[in-house]
C-alpha positions in Angstrom: 49.4 6.3 -35.1 48.3 3.8 -37.6 47.9 4.7 -41.4 45.8 2.9 -44.0 44.7 3.3 -47.6 41.0 2.9 -48.5 38.7 4.1 -51.3 37.6 7.6 -50.8 33.9 6.5 -51.7 34.0 4.1 -48.9 34.2 7.0 -46.4 30.5 7.6 -45.8 31.1 9.2 -42.4 34.3 9.2 -40.6 35.3 7.2 -37.3 36.1 9.1 -34.4 38.8 10.4 -33.9 40.7 10.4 -37.2 42.1 12.5 -40.1 41.9 11.5 -43.6 43.9 13.2 -46.5 44.2 12.8 -50.3 47.3 11.5 -51.7 48.1 14.6 -53.9 46.7 17.7 -52.0 46.8 16.4 -48.5 43.1 17.0 -48.1 39.9 15.4 -49.6 36.3 16.7 -50.5 33.7 14.3 -49.2 31.9 13.2 -52.4 34.4 14.6 -54.8 34.7 11.8 -57.5 38.3 12.9 -58.3 39.3 11.4 -54.9 40.0 7.7 -55.8 41.8 7.1 -52.7 42.6 8.5 -49.2 44.8 8.1 -46.5 43.4 7.4 -43.0 45.4 8.2 -39.7 43.7 6.7 -36.6 45.1 8.3 -33.3 44.1 5.2 -31.6 44.5 1.9 -34.0 41.0 0.4 -34.4 40.3 -3.1 -34.2 40.1 -4.9 -37.7 36.3 -5.4 -37.5 36.0 -1.7 -37.4 37.6 -1.1 -40.5 35.7 -3.9 -42.2 32.4 -2.3 -40.7 33.4 0.9 -42.3 34.2 -0.6 -45.9 31.2 -3.0 -45.8 28.6 -1.9 -48.2 25.8 -3.6 -46.2 26.7 -1.8 -42.8 26.6 1.5 -44.6 23.0 0.8 -46.1 21.6 -0.3 -42.7 23.3 3.0 -41.3 21.6 5.0 -43.9 18.2 3.5 -43.4 18.4 3.8 -39.6 19.5 7.4 -39.4 17.6 8.9 -42.3 14.3 7.1 -42.3 12.3 7.4 -45.6 14.1 6.7 -48.7 12.3 7.2 -52.1 8.9 7.8 -50.4 9.2 4.3 -48.5 9.4 4.1 -44.9 12.5 2.4 -43.6 10.2 -0.2 -41.7 8.8 -1.1 -45.1 12.1 -2.0 -46.3 13.1 -4.5 -43.5 11.7 -8.1 -43.6 8.1 -8.7 -43.0 7.4 -9.9 -39.5 6.0 -13.3 -39.7 2.6 -12.0 -38.2 2.4 -9.4 -40.7 2.9 -11.5 -43.4 0.2 -14.1 -42.2 -2.2 -11.4 -41.9 -1.7 -10.1 -45.6 -2.1 -13.9 -46.6 -5.2 -14.1 -44.4 -6.7 -10.7 -46.1 -5.9 -11.7 -49.6 -7.7 -15.2 -49.0 -10.7 -13.3 -47.4 -11.0 -11.0 -50.4 -10.8 -13.8 -52.6 -13.5 -15.8 -51.2 -15.6 -12.7 -50.9 -15.3 -11.9 -54.4 -16.1 -15.4 -55.2 -19.3 -14.9 -53.3 -20.1 -11.8 -55.4 -19.7 -14.0 -58.5 -22.0 -16.3 -57.2 -24.6 -13.9 -56.4 -24.5 -12.6 -59.8 -24.9 -16.1 -61.1 -28.3 -16.4 -59.6 -29.4 -13.4 -61.6 -28.4 -15.5 -64.8 -29.3 -19.1 -63.8 -32.7 -17.7 -62.2 -35.0 -19.3 -59.5 -33.0 -22.8 -59.0 -29.8 -20.6 -57.9 -31.9 -18.4 -55.8 -33.2 -21.6 -53.9 -29.4 -23.0 -53.7 -28.4 -19.8 -52.4 -31.0 -19.7 -49.6 -32.6 -16.8 -50.8 -36.0 -17.9 -49.9 -39.1 -19.1 -52.0 -40.6 -15.7 -52.4 -37.2 -14.4 -54.1 -37.4 -17.6 -56.1 -40.9 -17.1 -57.1 -40.4 -13.7 -57.9 -37.5 -14.5 -60.4 -39.7 -17.0 -61.9 -42.4 -14.3 -62.6 -39.8 -12.0 -64.1 -39.8 -9.5 -61.6 -37.0 -7.0 -61.2 -36.7 -6.7 -57.5 -34.6 -10.0 -57.0 -32.3 -9.0 -59.6 -31.8 -5.4 -58.0 -31.4 -7.0 -54.4 -28.8 -9.3 -55.7 -26.8 -7.0 -57.5 -26.6 -4.6 -54.5 -25.6 -7.5 -52.2 -22.8 -8.5 -54.8 -21.6 -4.6 -55.2 -21.4 -4.6 -51.3 -19.3 -8.0 -51.3 -17.0 -6.5 -54.2 -16.4 -3.5 -52.0 -15.7 -5.7 -49.0 -13.1 -7.7 -51.2 -11.5 -4.5 -52.2 -11.0 -3.4 -48.6 -9.4 -6.6 -48.0 -7.1 -6.4 -51.0 -6.1 -2.9 -49.9 -5.3 -3.8 -46.3 -3.2 -6.8 -47.7 -1.4 -3.9 -50.0 -2.4 -5.7 -53.3 -4.0 -2.6 -54.4 -3.7 1.1 -53.3 -5.0 2.3 -49.6 -8.7 3.0 -49.6 -10.1 5.6 -47.1 -11.5 4.5 -43.8 -10.0 1.0 -44.1 -9.5 0.8 -40.1 -13.4 1.5 -39.8 -14.5 -0.9 -42.8 -12.3 -3.9 -42.3 -13.4 -4.4 -38.7 -17.0 -3.8 -39.7 -16.9 -6.3 -42.2 -15.4 -8.9 -39.9 -18.1 -8.2 -37.4 -20.9 -8.8 -40.0 -19.5 -12.2 -41.1 -19.1 -13.4 -37.4 -22.6 -12.0 -36.3 -24.0 -13.8 -39.5 -22.0 -16.9 -38.3 -23.4 -17.2 -34.8 -26.7 -15.6 -35.3 -28.3 -17.9 -37.9 -30.9 -19.3 -35.2 -32.5 -15.9 -35.1 -32.5 -15.7 -39.1 -33.8 -19.3 -39.6 -37.4 -18.4 -39.0 -37.3 -16.1 -41.7 -36.5 -18.7 -44.0 -38.2 -21.9 -43.1 -37.4 -23.7 -46.3 -33.8 -23.5 -45.8 -32.6 -26.9 -44.6 -30.2 -27.5 -41.5 -27.2 -28.4 -43.7 -27.8 -25.2 -45.8 -27.4 -23.0 -42.5 -24.4 -24.9 -41.0 -22.6 -24.7 -44.4 -23.3 -20.8 -44.8 -22.6 -20.2 -41.1 -19.4 -22.0 -41.3 -18.3 -20.0 -44.4 -19.2 -16.9 -42.7 -17.3 -17.8 -39.6 -14.1 -18.6 -41.8 -14.4 -15.3 -43.6 -14.8 -13.4 -40.3 -11.8 -14.9 -38.8 -9.6 -14.4 -41.9 -10.9 -10.7 -41.8 -10.4 -10.3 -38.1 -6.8 -12.0 -38.1 -5.6 -10.0 -40.8 -7.0 -6.7 -39.7 -5.3 -7.1 -36.5 -1.9 -8.4 -38.0 -1.7 -5.4 -40.5 -3.7 -2.6 -38.2 -0.4 -0.5 -37.7 -0.1 -0.1 -41.6 -3.7 0.6 -42.3 
């Protein structure tokens, strides 16, 4: 039989088999702040590492996380260090969302700068001439494209956990990825509709779309379990 004295607050759960007693009454009530110390009697003397584990605040916290699951509304898994792939996926989505938001701003700039910006962005000569003529159609189309890009950027930030969770993220993010990748590899089919655009424009724009599609794809796969 081994007897030792430990702070009562350290007794989150007793080791088996053992009895613990108060100094004055011979009993203790778990959680009673009046019980500052307790005597522990072990029928079989434990190893010193067992006592250290009992008194270790870190091990007590780990046991509570493992046994009780959600604490303060957060899953226990979210309190553990992020896995490397998940962390990389978050960064990929943040990068993809940032670039998408930048593309939305670039489209909005076309409305302000006019026909030269439309030509630079590859909108086509028809859109540029319509903008020069003061027609409303180019501005409306550009605003719609910018709005779509902003929504895509928000979903990327949502998947990364930067903002709150948005509905249907598990559908929208793969769809955005597919659109960017199809645009990247399908430019030969689009090129006849915009003959005035140079080869350099198609290669650069397709490369950007390929990069965005890859970022969305990797990020979505990495964080899929938490969407």
